[in-house]
A tleap script that builds the chain and sets N, CA, C and O, in Angstrom:
source leaprc.protein.ff14SB
mol = sequence {
  NMET ILE SER PRO LYS ARG THR PHE TYR PHE
  PRO GLY TYR THR ARG SER TYR LEU LEU LEU
  ASN ASP PHE LEU SER LYS GLN GLU PHE ALA
  ASP LYS ILE GLN VAL VAL GLY LYS LYS ASP
  LYS GLU MET THR GLY ASN PHE GLU VAL THR
  ILE GLY ASP GLU GLY GLN LEU ILE HIE SER
  LYS LYS THR ALA GLY GLN GLY LEU ALA LYS
  THR ASP GLN GLU LYS ALA MET ILE VAL GLU
  MET ILE GLU GLU TYR LEU ASP ASP ASN CLEU
}
set mol.1.N position { 87.761 -72.306 145.445 }
set mol.1.CA position { 88.246 -71.805 146.703 }
set mol.1.C position { 87.876 -70.358 146.909 }
set mol.1.O position { 88.036 -69.523 146.019 }
set mol.2.N position { 87.388 -70.076 148.077 }
set mol.2.CA position { 86.974 -68.682 148.354 }
set mol.2.C position { 88.073 -68.060 149.267 }
set mol.2.O position { 88.373 -68.576 150.343 }
set mol.3.N position { 88.642 -66.960 148.801 }
set mol.3.CA position { 89.624 -66.322 149.587 }
set mol.3.C position { 88.997 -65.271 150.483 }
set mol.3.O position { 87.962 -64.695 150.148 }
set mol.4.N position { 89.660 -65.010 151.683 }
set mol.4.CA position { 89.091 -64.013 152.555 }
set mol.4.C position { 89.146 -62.604 151.934 }
set mol.4.O position { 89.979 -62.327 151.071 }
set mol.5.N position { 88.245 -61.727 152.389 }
set mol.5.CA position { 88.275 -60.363 151.958 }
set mol.5.C position { 89.552 -59.739 152.352 }
set mol.5.O position { 90.059 -60.017 153.439 }
set mol.6.N position { 90.103 -58.907 151.525 }
set mol.6.CA position { 91.326 -58.219 151.924 }
set mol.6.C position { 91.082 -56.749 152.040 }
set mol.6.O position { 90.248 -56.216 151.308 }
set mol.7.N position { 91.764 -56.063 152.921 }
set mol.7.CA position { 91.641 -54.632 153.056 }
set mol.7.C position { 92.870 -54.016 152.391 }
set mol.7.O position { 94.002 -54.406 152.678 }
set mol.8.N position { 92.647 -53.086 151.535 }
set mol.8.CA position { 93.753 -52.428 150.871 }
set mol.8.C position { 93.871 -50.989 151.370 }
set mol.8.O position { 92.857 -50.314 151.542 }
set mol.9.N position { 95.024 -50.538 151.591 }
set mol.9.CA position { 95.267 -49.165 152.031 }
set mol.9.C position { 95.853 -48.396 150.837 }
set mol.9.O position { 96.852 -48.801 150.242 }
set mol.10.N position { 95.203 -47.284 150.513 }
set mol.10.CA position { 95.674 -46.435 149.445 }
set mol.10.C position { 96.203 -45.159 150.067 }
set mol.10.O position { 95.449 -44.326 150.571 }
set mol.11.N position { 97.519 -45.029 150.020 }
set mol.11.CA position { 98.088 -43.779 150.626 }
set mol.11.C position { 97.659 -42.547 149.906 }
set mol.11.O position { 97.352 -42.608 148.715 }
set mol.12.N position { 97.625 -41.437 150.574 }
set mol.12.CA position { 97.283 -40.176 149.982 }
set mol.12.C position { 95.856 -40.211 149.386 }
set mol.12.O position { 94.898 -40.663 150.011 }
set mol.13.N position { 95.781 -39.716 148.167 }
set mol.13.CA position { 94.439 -39.571 147.531 }
set mol.13.C position { 94.268 -40.618 146.430 }
set mol.13.O position { 93.422 -40.461 145.550 }
set mol.14.N position { 95.031 -41.637 146.472 }
set mol.14.CA position { 94.910 -42.692 145.451 }
set mol.14.C position { 93.521 -43.250 145.361 }
set mol.14.O position { 92.972 -43.408 144.271 }
set mol.15.N position { 92.954 -43.547 146.491 }
set mol.15.CA position { 91.576 -44.099 146.563 }
set mol.15.C position { 90.567 -43.162 145.849 }
set mol.15.O position { 89.765 -43.581 145.014 }
set mol.16.N position { 90.657 -41.891 146.226 }
set mol.16.CA position { 89.740 -40.898 145.643 }
set mol.16.C position { 89.940 -40.811 144.094 }
set mol.16.O position { 88.973 -40.680 143.345 }
set mol.17.N position { 91.173 -40.884 143.659 }
set mol.17.CA position { 91.468 -40.915 142.240 }
set mol.17.C position { 90.868 -42.087 141.565 }
set mol.17.O position { 90.244 -41.957 140.512 }
set mol.18.N position { 91.051 -43.289 142.176 }
set mol.18.CA position { 90.515 -44.475 141.568 }
set mol.18.C position { 88.954 -44.444 141.487 }
set mol.18.O position { 88.368 -44.888 140.500 }
set mol.19.N position { 88.338 -43.934 142.501 }
set mol.19.CA position { 86.872 -43.819 142.523 }
set mol.19.C position { 86.384 -42.852 141.507 }
set mol.19.O position { 85.364 -43.101 140.864 }
set mol.20.N position { 87.104 -41.695 141.323 }
set mol.20.CA position { 86.688 -40.725 140.308 }
set mol.20.C position { 86.899 -41.333 138.932 }
set mol.20.O position { 86.042 -41.203 138.057 }
set mol.21.N position { 88.018 -41.986 138.735 }
set mol.21.CA position { 88.308 -42.639 137.473 }
set mol.21.C position { 87.234 -43.678 137.086 }
set mol.21.O position { 86.804 -43.750 135.935 }
set mol.22.N position { 86.830 -44.455 138.053 }
set mol.22.CA position { 85.753 -45.419 137.812 }
set mol.22.C position { 84.453 -44.710 137.449 }
set mol.22.O position { 83.754 -45.112 136.519 }
set mol.23.N position { 84.133 -43.642 138.199 }
set mol.23.CA position { 82.921 -42.886 137.899 }
set mol.23.C position { 82.929 -42.284 136.504 }
set mol.23.O position { 81.925 -42.347 135.794 }
set mol.24.N position { 84.064 -41.694 136.101 }
set mol.24.CA position { 84.182 -41.116 134.747 }
set mol.24.C position { 84.156 -42.108 133.679 }
set mol.24.O position { 83.701 -41.815 132.574 }
set mol.25.N position { 84.640 -43.320 133.957 }
set mol.25.CA position { 84.647 -44.353 132.945 }
set mol.25.C position { 83.235 -44.865 132.594 }
set mol.25.O position { 83.052 -45.575 131.605 }
set mol.26.N position { 82.295 -44.510 133.379 }
set mol.26.CA position { 80.893 -44.942 133.190 }
set mol.26.C position { 80.043 -43.860 132.522 }
set mol.26.O position { 78.847 -44.070 132.317 }
set mol.27.N position { 80.635 -42.690 132.173 }
set mol.27.CA position { 79.882 -41.600 131.582 }
set mol.27.C position { 79.867 -41.813 130.119 }
set mol.27.O position { 80.687 -42.547 129.567 }
set mol.28.N position { 78.873 -41.128 129.445 }
set mol.28.CA position { 78.698 -41.280 127.962 }
set mol.28.C position { 79.930 -40.880 127.177 }
set mol.28.O position { 80.205 -41.438 126.114 }
set mol.29.N position { 80.656 -39.937 127.687 }
set mol.29.CA position { 81.869 -39.422 127.030 }
set mol.29.C position { 83.150 -40.199 127.285 }
set mol.29.O position { 84.218 -39.807 126.817 }
set mol.30.N position { 83.051 -41.303 128.027 }
set mol.30.CA position { 84.213 -42.058 128.458 }
set mol.30.C position { 85.148 -42.436 127.328 }
set mol.30.O position { 86.362 -42.461 127.532 }
set mol.31.N position { 84.626 -42.734 126.132 }
set mol.31.CA position { 85.466 -43.066 124.997 }
set mol.31.C position { 86.172 -41.866 124.367 }
set mol.31.O position { 86.992 -42.023 123.462 }
set mol.32.N position { 85.845 -40.654 124.858 }
set mol.32.CA position { 86.503 -39.470 124.323 }
set mol.32.C position { 87.493 -38.863 125.242 }
set mol.32.O position { 88.102 -37.841 124.926 }
set mol.33.N position { 87.668 -39.477 126.387 }
set mol.33.CA position { 88.668 -38.910 127.360 }
set mol.33.C position { 89.679 -39.915 127.830 }
set mol.33.O position { 89.459 -41.123 127.739 }
set mol.34.N position { 90.747 -39.439 128.314 }
set mol.34.CA position { 91.776 -40.293 128.893 }
set mol.34.C position { 92.051 -39.741 130.301 }
set mol.34.O position { 92.405 -38.572 130.453 }
set mol.35.N position { 91.896 -40.537 131.264 }
set mol.35.CA position { 92.151 -40.155 132.703 }
set mol.35.C position { 93.540 -40.521 133.062 }
set mol.35.O position { 93.904 -41.688 132.918 }
set mol.36.N position { 94.361 -39.597 133.526 }
set mol.36.CA position { 95.744 -39.847 133.832 }
set mol.36.C position { 95.977 -39.313 135.286 }
set mol.36.O position { 95.684 -38.155 135.581 }
set mol.37.N position { 96.502 -40.176 136.167 }
set mol.37.CA position { 96.778 -39.748 137.496 }
set mol.37.C position { 98.245 -39.305 137.592 }
set mol.37.O position { 99.136 -39.940 137.026 }
set mol.38.N position { 98.468 -38.245 138.293 }
set mol.38.CA position { 99.849 -37.792 138.560 }
set mol.38.C position { 100.016 -37.590 140.026 }
set mol.38.O position { 99.316 -36.769 140.619 }
set mol.39.N position { 100.940 -38.324 140.647 }
set mol.39.CA position { 101.132 -38.219 142.031 }
set mol.39.C position { 102.244 -37.217 142.388 }
set mol.39.O position { 103.333 -37.267 141.816 }
set mol.40.N position { 101.968 -36.312 143.331 }
set mol.40.CA position { 102.993 -35.371 143.760 }
set mol.40.C position { 104.073 -36.167 144.504 }
set mol.40.O position { 103.772 -37.201 145.098 }
set mol.41.N position { 105.295 -35.707 144.477 }
set mol.41.CA position { 106.398 -36.399 145.088 }
set mol.41.C position { 106.313 -36.307 146.630 }
set mol.41.O position { 106.787 -37.207 147.325 }
set mol.42.N position { 105.733 -35.262 147.148 }
set mol.42.CA position { 105.592 -35.093 148.561 }
set mol.42.C position { 104.128 -34.872 148.950 }
set mol.42.O position { 103.290 -34.688 148.067 }
set mol.43.N position { 103.805 -34.886 150.211 }
set mol.43.CA position { 102.483 -34.571 150.665 }
set mol.43.C position { 102.202 -33.106 150.398 }
set mol.43.O position { 102.910 -32.237 150.907 }
set mol.44.N position { 101.195 -32.823 149.620 }
set mol.44.CA position { 100.887 -31.422 149.210 }
set mol.44.C position { 99.449 -31.003 149.552 }
set mol.44.O position { 99.182 -29.809 149.684 }
set mol.45.N position { 98.521 -31.955 149.698 }
set mol.45.CA position { 97.176 -31.646 149.874 }
set mol.45.C position { 96.463 -31.351 148.567 }
set mol.45.O position { 95.311 -30.918 148.562 }
set mol.46.N position { 97.163 -31.590 147.443 }
set mol.46.CA position { 96.580 -31.338 146.103 }
set mol.46.C position { 95.653 -32.507 145.708 }
set mol.46.O position { 96.015 -33.666 145.911 }
set mol.47.N position { 94.481 -32.223 145.155 }
set mol.47.CA position { 93.647 -33.201 144.446 }
set mol.47.C position { 93.005 -32.333 143.405 }
set mol.47.O position { 92.038 -31.625 143.686 }
set mol.48.N position { 93.537 -32.380 142.197 }
set mol.48.CA position { 93.073 -31.498 141.126 }
set mol.48.C position { 92.651 -32.296 139.963 }
set mol.48.O position { 93.158 -33.390 139.718 }
set mol.49.N position { 91.683 -31.734 139.208 }
set mol.49.CA position { 91.250 -32.297 137.888 }
set mol.49.C position { 91.481 -31.210 136.870 }
set mol.49.O position { 90.922 -30.117 136.960 }
set mol.50.N position { 92.295 -31.521 135.922 }
set mol.50.CA position { 92.488 -30.606 134.770 }
set mol.50.C position { 92.045 -31.238 133.498 }
set mol.50.O position { 91.892 -32.457 133.413 }
set mol.51.N position { 91.837 -30.421 132.510 }
set mol.51.CA position { 91.329 -30.959 131.227 }
set mol.51.C position { 92.053 -30.299 130.079 }
set mol.51.O position { 92.420 -29.126 130.159 }
set mol.52.N position { 92.262 -31.047 129.010 }
set mol.52.CA position { 92.854 -30.525 127.747 }
set mol.52.C position { 94.343 -30.460 127.886 }
set mol.52.O position { 94.908 -30.611 128.969 }
set mol.53.N position { 94.983 -30.222 126.711 }
set mol.53.CA position { 96.425 -30.158 126.632 }
set mol.53.C position { 96.939 -28.882 127.421 }
set mol.53.O position { 98.076 -28.848 127.890 }
set mol.54.N position { 96.087 -27.889 127.534 }
set mol.54.CA position { 96.518 -26.688 128.241 }
set mol.54.C position { 96.420 -26.879 129.772 }
set mol.54.O position { 96.916 -26.054 130.539 }
set mol.55.N position { 95.787 -27.957 130.190 }
set mol.55.CA position { 95.697 -28.217 131.646 }
set mol.55.C position { 94.758 -27.281 132.337 }
set mol.55.O position { 95.100 -26.801 133.418 }
set mol.56.N position { 93.597 -26.980 131.801 }
set mol.56.CA position { 92.630 -26.091 132.396 }
set mol.56.C position { 92.151 -26.713 133.681 }
set mol.56.O position { 91.654 -27.839 133.638 }
set mol.57.N position { 92.265 -26.051 134.843 }
set mol.57.CA position { 91.899 -26.545 136.126 }
set mol.57.C position { 90.317 -26.485 136.303 }
set mol.57.O position { 89.723 -25.409 136.222 }
set mol.58.N position { 89.712 -27.596 136.528 }
set mol.58.CA position { 88.244 -27.599 136.670 }
set mol.58.C position { 87.807 -28.062 138.110 }
set mol.58.O position { 86.638 -27.943 138.477 }
set mol.59.N position { 88.747 -28.571 138.877 }
set mol.59.CA position { 88.418 -28.981 140.243 }
set mol.59.C position { 89.734 -28.953 141.070 }
set mol.59.O position { 90.757 -29.478 140.631 }
set mol.60.N position { 89.688 -28.358 142.222 }
set mol.60.CA position { 90.852 -28.370 143.097 }
set mol.60.C position { 90.475 -28.356 144.551 }
set mol.60.O position { 89.767 -27.473 145.036 }
set mol.61.N position { 90.988 -29.398 145.253 }
set mol.61.CA position { 90.769 -29.453 146.678 }
set mol.61.C position { 91.531 -28.342 147.402 }
set mol.61.O position { 90.990 -27.700 148.302 }
set mol.62.N position { 92.779 -28.120 147.012 }
set mol.62.CA position { 93.617 -27.197 147.756 }
set mol.62.C position { 93.325 -25.730 147.447 }
set mol.62.O position { 93.164 -24.916 148.357 }
set mol.63.N position { 93.260 -25.403 146.171 }
set mol.63.CA position { 93.125 -23.940 145.880 }
set mol.63.C position { 91.672 -23.439 145.858 }
set mol.63.O position { 91.412 -22.251 146.047 }
set mol.64.N position { 90.706 -24.392 145.618 }
set mol.64.CA position { 89.296 -23.919 145.541 }
set mol.64.C position { 88.452 -24.552 146.673 }
set mol.64.O position { 87.251 -24.296 146.765 }
set mol.65.N position { 89.082 -25.374 147.527 }
set mol.65.CA position { 88.346 -25.990 148.599 }
set mol.65.C position { 87.198 -26.892 148.197 }
set mol.65.O position { 86.166 -26.944 148.866 }
set mol.66.N position { 87.398 -27.629 147.054 }
set mol.66.CA position { 86.281 -28.400 146.524 }
set mol.66.C position { 86.208 -29.851 146.995 }
set mol.66.O position { 85.241 -30.530 146.652 }
set mol.67.N position { 87.144 -30.350 147.738 }
set mol.67.CA position { 87.098 -31.687 148.287 }
set mol.67.C position { 87.687 -32.692 147.342 }
set mol.67.O position { 88.371 -32.328 146.386 }
set mol.68.N position { 87.430 -33.958 147.600 }
set mol.68.CA position { 87.982 -35.085 146.884 }
set mol.68.C position { 87.112 -35.687 145.836 }
set mol.68.O position { 87.279 -36.848 145.462 }
set mol.69.N position { 86.167 -34.893 145.350 }
set mol.69.CA position { 85.261 -35.329 144.276 }
set mol.69.C position { 84.464 -36.580 144.696 }
set mol.69.O position { 84.297 -37.538 143.942 }
set mol.70.N position { 83.998 -36.509 145.910 }
set mol.70.CA position { 83.270 -37.674 146.442 }
set mol.70.C position { 81.744 -37.449 146.415 }
set mol.70.O position { 80.961 -38.392 146.308 }
set mol.71.N position { 81.349 -36.156 146.516 }
set mol.71.CA position { 79.912 -35.841 146.591 }
set mol.71.C position { 79.327 -35.849 145.182 }
set mol.71.O position { 80.024 -35.653 144.186 }
set mol.72.N position { 78.007 -36.085 145.144 }
set mol.72.CA position { 77.281 -36.030 143.869 }
set mol.72.C position { 77.450 -34.674 143.194 }
set mol.72.O position { 77.614 -34.591 141.977 }
set mol.73.N position { 77.408 -33.632 143.984 }
set mol.73.CA position { 77.563 -32.256 143.467 }
set mol.73.C position { 78.924 -32.039 142.837 }
set mol.73.O position { 79.016 -31.476 141.746 }
set mol.74.N position { 80.006 -32.486 143.517 }
set mol.74.CA position { 81.333 -32.362 142.956 }
set mol.74.C position { 81.509 -33.126 141.701 }
set mol.74.O position { 82.146 -32.652 140.761 }
set mol.75.N position { 80.944 -34.334 141.660 }
set mol.75.CA position { 81.007 -35.174 140.444 }
set mol.75.C position { 80.244 -34.544 139.288 }
set mol.75.O position { 80.720 -34.520 138.153 }
set mol.76.N position { 79.089 -34.050 139.583 }
set mol.76.CA position { 78.181 -33.437 138.584 }
set mol.76.C position { 78.909 -32.235 137.967 }
set mol.76.O position { 78.872 -32.059 136.749 }
set mol.77.N position { 79.569 -31.408 138.787 }
set mol.77.CA position { 80.303 -30.249 138.258 }
set mol.77.C position { 81.441 -30.691 137.380 }
set mol.77.O position { 81.662 -30.088 136.330 }
set mol.78.N position { 82.165 -31.705 137.754 }
set mol.78.CA position { 83.279 -32.202 136.886 }
set mol.78.C position { 82.695 -32.714 135.560 }
set mol.78.O position { 83.222 -32.402 134.492 }
set mol.79.N position { 81.631 -33.484 135.625 }
set mol.79.CA position { 81.053 -33.994 134.373 }
set mol.79.C position { 80.572 -32.814 133.493 }
set mol.79.O position { 80.773 -32.848 132.279 }
set mol.80.N position { 79.953 -31.796 134.068 }
set mol.80.CA position { 79.480 -30.647 133.309 }
set mol.80.C position { 80.661 -29.955 132.649 }
set mol.80.O position { 80.585 -29.626 131.465 }
set mol.81.N position { 81.733 -29.727 133.361 }
set mol.81.CA position { 82.900 -29.085 132.796 }
set mol.81.C position { 83.522 -29.889 131.676 }
set mol.81.O position { 83.941 -29.317 130.670 }
set mol.82.N position { 83.594 -31.196 131.824 }
set mol.82.CA position { 84.110 -32.066 130.783 }
set mol.82.C position { 83.220 -32.007 129.563 }
set mol.82.O position { 83.723 -31.898 128.445 }
set mol.83.N position { 81.925 -32.074 129.741 }
set mol.83.CA position { 80.961 -31.999 128.580 }
set mol.83.C position { 81.076 -30.686 127.844 }
set mol.83.O position { 81.062 -30.666 126.614 }
set mol.84.N position { 81.193 -29.568 128.584 }
set mol.84.CA position { 81.370 -28.248 127.995 }
set mol.84.C position { 82.661 -28.210 127.188 }
set mol.84.O position { 82.682 -27.684 126.074 }
set mol.85.N position { 83.698 -28.744 127.723 }
set mol.85.CA position { 84.998 -28.721 127.021 }
set mol.85.C position { 84.913 -29.586 125.774 }
set mol.85.O position { 85.411 -29.167 124.730 }
set mol.86.N position { 84.324 -30.744 125.822 }
set mol.86.CA position { 84.197 -31.613 124.629 }
set mol.86.C position { 83.311 -30.944 123.602 }
set mol.86.O position { 83.619 -31.016 122.412 }
set mol.87.N position { 82.205 -30.284 124.005 }
set mol.87.CA position { 81.368 -29.569 123.000 }
set mol.87.C position { 82.133 -28.480 122.287 }
set mol.87.O position { 81.985 -28.284 121.081 }
set mol.88.N position { 82.950 -27.777 123.040 }
set mol.88.CA position { 83.718 -26.682 122.499 }
set mol.88.C position { 84.947 -27.084 121.640 }
set mol.88.O position { 85.410 -26.328 120.786 }
set mol.89.N position { 85.452 -28.315 121.909 }
set mol.89.CA position { 86.753 -28.654 121.326 }
set mol.89.C position { 86.733 -29.902 120.429 }
set mol.89.O position { 87.781 -30.309 119.928 }
set mol.90.N position { 85.589 -30.497 120.225 }
set mol.90.CA position { 85.574 -31.655 119.325 }
set mol.90.C position { 84.723 -31.368 118.119 }
set mol.90.O position { 84.585 -32.222 117.243 }
savepdb mol mol.pdb
quit
């Protein structure tokens, strides 16, 4: 049985998070990282990527105007920052 295509609505930035999570899961370092989504309780405009136990900010839509990590340039910068962090801390 073939079911019809369904349209899913992701409130807030959930869709952007899921797409970034999928992108990062395909990188060489995927087995060395854990991606965790944290949703703000209210609408804030935040879409941030932090790394490490200290929560170093490497991408921010709100405070740095970097967008939702959709462009190749934004994704490449995030990958570069993760690779640098792993090189320095593993």
